[in-house]
C-alpha positions as CSV (number, residue, x, y, z in Angstrom):
1,M,1.8,-14.1,12.6
2,R,-1.9,-13.3,12.8
3,V,-3.2,-11.9,9.5
4,L,-6.6,-10.3,8.7
5,A,-7.7,-10.4,5.0
6,I,-10.3,-7.9,3.7
7,E,-12.0,-8.3,0.3
8,T,-14.5,-5.6,-0.8
9,A,-13.9,-5.1,-4.5
10,S,-16.9,-7.0,-5.8
11,E,-20.6,-7.8,-5.0
12,A,-19.1,-9.9,-2.2
13,C,-17.8,-8.7,1.1
14,S,-15.6,-11.0,2.9
15,V,-13.1,-11.2,5.8
16,A,-10.8,-13.9,7.1
17,L,-8.5,-14.3,10.1
18,F,-5.4,-16.5,10.0
19,E,-2.9,-17.7,12.6
20,G,0.1,-18.7,10.5
21,D,-1.3,-21.1,7.8
22,A,-4.4,-21.9,9.9
23,L,-7.8,-20.2,9.1
24,L,-9.3,-19.2,12.4
25,A,-12.6,-17.7,11.1
26,R,-14.1,-16.2,8.0
27,D,-17.3,-14.4,6.8
28,H,-18.3,-14.2,3.1
29,R,-21.5,-12.4,2.1
30,V,-22.8,-11.5,-1.4
31,L,-24.3,-8.1,-0.7
32,G,-24.3,-6.2,-4.0
33,R,-24.2,-3.0,-2.0
34,G,-23.9,-2.2,1.7
35,H,-20.2,-2.9,2.2
36,A,-19.8,0.2,4.4
37,E,-22.4,-1.0,6.8
38,A,-21.4,-4.6,6.9
39,L,-17.6,-4.6,6.9
40,V,-16.7,-3.4,10.4
41,P,-19.3,-5.6,12.2
42,M,-18.0,-8.6,10.2
43,I,-14.5,-7.9,11.4
44,G,-15.7,-7.3,14.9
45,A,-17.4,-10.7,15.0
46,L,-14.0,-12.4,14.3
47,P,-11.9,-13.8,17.3
48,D,-10.3,-11.0,19.2
49,K,-12.4,-8.6,17.0
50,G,-10.1,-9.5,14.1
51,R,-7.0,-7.9,15.7
52,A,-3.9,-8.9,13.7
53,A,-0.3,-8.0,13.1
54,R,-0.8,-7.8,9.4
55,I,-3.7,-6.7,7.3
56,L,-4.1,-7.7,3.6
57,V,-6.7,-5.7,1.6
58,S,-8.0,-5.8,-1.9
59,L,-6.9,-2.9,-4.2
60,G,-9.3,-3.7,-7.1
61,P,-10.1,-3.2,-9.9
62,G,-13.8,-3.6,-9.1
63,S,-16.4,-1.5,-7.3
64,F,-15.0,2.0,-6.8
65,T,-16.9,2.4,-3.5
66,G,-16.1,-1.1,-2.3
67,V,-12.4,-0.7,-2.9
68,R,-12.2,2.6,-1.0
69,I,-14.2,1.2,1.9
70,G,-11.9,-1.7,2.3
71,L,-8.8,0.5,2.0
72,A,-10.1,3.1,4.5
73,T,-10.9,0.3,7.0
74,A,-7.6,-1.4,6.6
75,R,-5.7,1.8,7.1
76,A,-7.7,2.8,10.2
77,L,-7.2,-0.6,11.8
78,G,-3.5,-0.7,10.8
79,F,-3.0,2.6,12.6
80,A,-5.0,1.6,15.7
81,W,-3.3,-1.8,16.0
82,G,0.2,-0.8,14.8
83,A,-0.2,-3.5,12.1
84,D,1.5,-3.7,8.7
85,V,-1.0,-3.1,5.8
86,L,-0.4,-4.6,2.4
87,G,-2.6,-4.6,-0.7
88,Y,-3.2,-7.2,-3.4
89,P,-4.8,-7.1,-6.9
90,T,-8.4,-8.5,-6.7
91,L,-8.2,-10.2,-10.1
92,A,-5.1,-12.0,-9.0
93,L,-7.0,-13.4,-6.0
94,I,-9.7,-14.7,-8.4
95,A,-7.0,-16.3,-10.5
96,A,-5.5,-18.0,-7.4
97,Q,-8.9,-19.4,-6.5
98,A,-9.3,-20.6,-10.1
99,Q,-6.0,-22.5,-9.7
100,A,-6.9,-24.1,-6.4
101,P,-8.8,-27.4,-6.0
102,A,-10.5,-26.0,-2.9
103,F,-12.5,-23.7,-5.2
104,N,-13.0,-26.4,-7.9
105,G,-10.1,-24.8,-9.8
106,H,-7.5,-26.2,-12.1
107,P,-3.9,-26.1,-10.7
108,G,-1.2,-24.8,-13.0
109,K,-3.7,-23.8,-15.7
110,A,-3.3,-20.4,-17.4
111,L,-6.6,-18.4,-17.6
112,T,-8.4,-15.2,-18.1
113,V,-10.2,-13.5,-15.2
114,C,-13.4,-11.6,-16.3
115,V,-15.6,-9.7,-13.9
116,N,-18.1,-6.9,-13.8
117,G,-16.7,-3.5,-14.5
118,G,-18.4,-0.1,-14.8
119,H,-20.7,1.3,-17.4
120,G,-21.5,-2.1,-18.9
121,E,-17.8,-3.0,-19.4
122,W,-15.9,-6.0,-18.0
123,F,-12.5,-6.1,-16.2
124,V,-10.3,-8.6,-18.0
125,Q,-6.8,-9.9,-17.3
126,D,-4.7,-12.9,-18.2
127,F,-2.7,-15.0,-15.7
128,G,0.0,-17.6,-16.2
129,P,0.3,-21.0,-14.6
130,D,2.2,-19.4,-11.7
131,G,-0.7,-17.1,-10.9
132,L,1.2,-14.0,-12.0
133,P,-0.4,-11.5,-14.4
134,E,0.6,-11.7,-18.1
135,T,-1.4,-8.6,-19.2
136,K,-2.6,-5.4,-17.6
137,A,-6.1,-5.3,-16.1
138,L,-8.3,-3.7,-18.7
139,S,-11.8,-2.4,-18.8
140,L,-13.4,-3.6,-22.1
141,T,-16.8,-3.8,-23.7
142,P,-18.1,-7.3,-23.9
143,A,-17.6,-7.3,-27.7
144,A,-14.0,-6.3,-27.3
145,A,-13.3,-8.8,-24.6
146,R,-14.8,-11.7,-26.6
147,G,-12.8,-10.6,-29.7
148,D,-9.5,-11.0,-27.8
149,I,-9.7,-14.3,-26.0
150,H,-6.3,-15.9,-25.2
151,Y,-7.3,-18.9,-23.1
152,S,-9.9,-21.6,-23.0
153,Y,-10.2,-21.3,-19.2
154,A,-11.8,-18.2,-17.6
155,A,-12.9,-17.4,-14.0
156,G,-15.0,-14.6,-12.5
157,N,-18.7,-13.6,-12.5
158,R,-18.5,-12.8,-16.3
159,A,-16.4,-15.8,-17.3
160,A,-19.3,-17.8,-18.7
161,A,-20.5,-14.7,-20.7
162,L,-16.9,-14.2,-22.0
163,L,-16.6,-17.8,-23.4
164,E,-20.2,-18.5,-24.4
165,F,-19.7,-17.9,-28.1
166,D,-16.5,-19.8,-28.5
167,G,-17.7,-23.4,-28.7
168,A,-16.5,-26.6,-27.2
169,G,-13.5,-27.0,-24.9
170,M,-14.1,-23.7,-23.0
171,V,-14.3,-23.9,-19.2
172,A,-15.8,-21.1,-17.1
173,L,-15.6,-20.9,-13.3
174,D,-18.2,-18.5,-11.9
175,I,-16.7,-17.2,-8.7
176,L,-16.3,-14.0,-6.7
177,P,-13.2,-13.1,-4.8
178,D,-13.0,-14.6,-1.2
179,A,-10.8,-13.3,1.5
180,C,-10.1,-16.8,2.8
181,A,-8.1,-17.5,-0.4
182,V,-5.6,-14.8,0.2
183,P,-2.9,-17.2,1.3
184,L,-3.0,-18.7,-2.2
185,L,-1.7,-15.5,-3.7
186,N,1.8,-15.4,-5.1
187,P,3.7,-13.4,-2.4
188,A,5.2,-11.2,-5.2
189,L,1.8,-9.7,-5.7
190,L,1.6,-8.1,-2.2
191,T,2.5,-4.4,-2.1
192,A,2.9,-1.7,0.5
193,D,1.6,0.8,-2.2
194,L,-2.1,1.1,-1.3
195,A,-3.2,3.0,-4.4
196,P,-6.5,1.6,-5.7
197,I,-6.3,-0.2,-9.1
198,Y,-9.2,1.3,-11.1
199,G,-8.7,-0.6,-14.4
200,R,-10.2,2.3,-16.4
201,G,-9.6,6.0,-16.8
202,A,-11.6,8.7,-15.2
203,D,-15.1,9.4,-16.6
204,A,-14.5,13.1,-16.8
205,T,-11.6,14.7,-18.7
206,P,-9.8,17.5,-16.7
207,M,-9.7,20.9,-18.4
208,S,-6.4,21.6,-20.1
209,K,-6.2,25.0,-18.4
210,P,-8.3,26.9,-15.9
211,I,-11.0,29.2,-17.1
212,D,-10.5,32.8,-16.1
213,R,-13.4,34.1,-14.1
214,P,-13.9,37.6,-12.7
215,L,-13.8,37.7,-8.9
216,P,-17.2,38.4,-7.3
């Protein structure tokens, strides 16, 4: 089966095309912003314009805009191609990379993933030796995250900052999610539920009841 992987939840924008277990082509760019302009041309530059029978797309948590761009693109291509579309948690992809020698990772080692969040916070989640999550993805202040460290191994673009005050024996792997690593994910993490994973609550609190206003 040909599979297209799309990863847009972080500063990086990446795509990868697979035929079975073989990687046919990939593109990985650290953009910061501009995923909306870059993603479709990146897919179009892949063999056969990236056409695949299955599409795997990141659900977050991460960049609110990036996640929604990836999901909208995956849904549109899935409809156009008649392809299955499945989502995966972005922090789990980073954990899979951190446990893979190809990314200088440590196989079978439990770890914490720590990446940029919103409003100065970090997204933090623990993963076991099997790559499955042990905790929920949380959005924490740096102080709160440093005060609740469970493992001496961390991965993500805030891993070094998470462990910097905890002395010797700590190992931080500074990586961003990469679509070419999607086959490393535990299959149990793939889902047909394409709801974004936000990792934090809404910034605005809904009103408990509507305010009565006179009609004009």
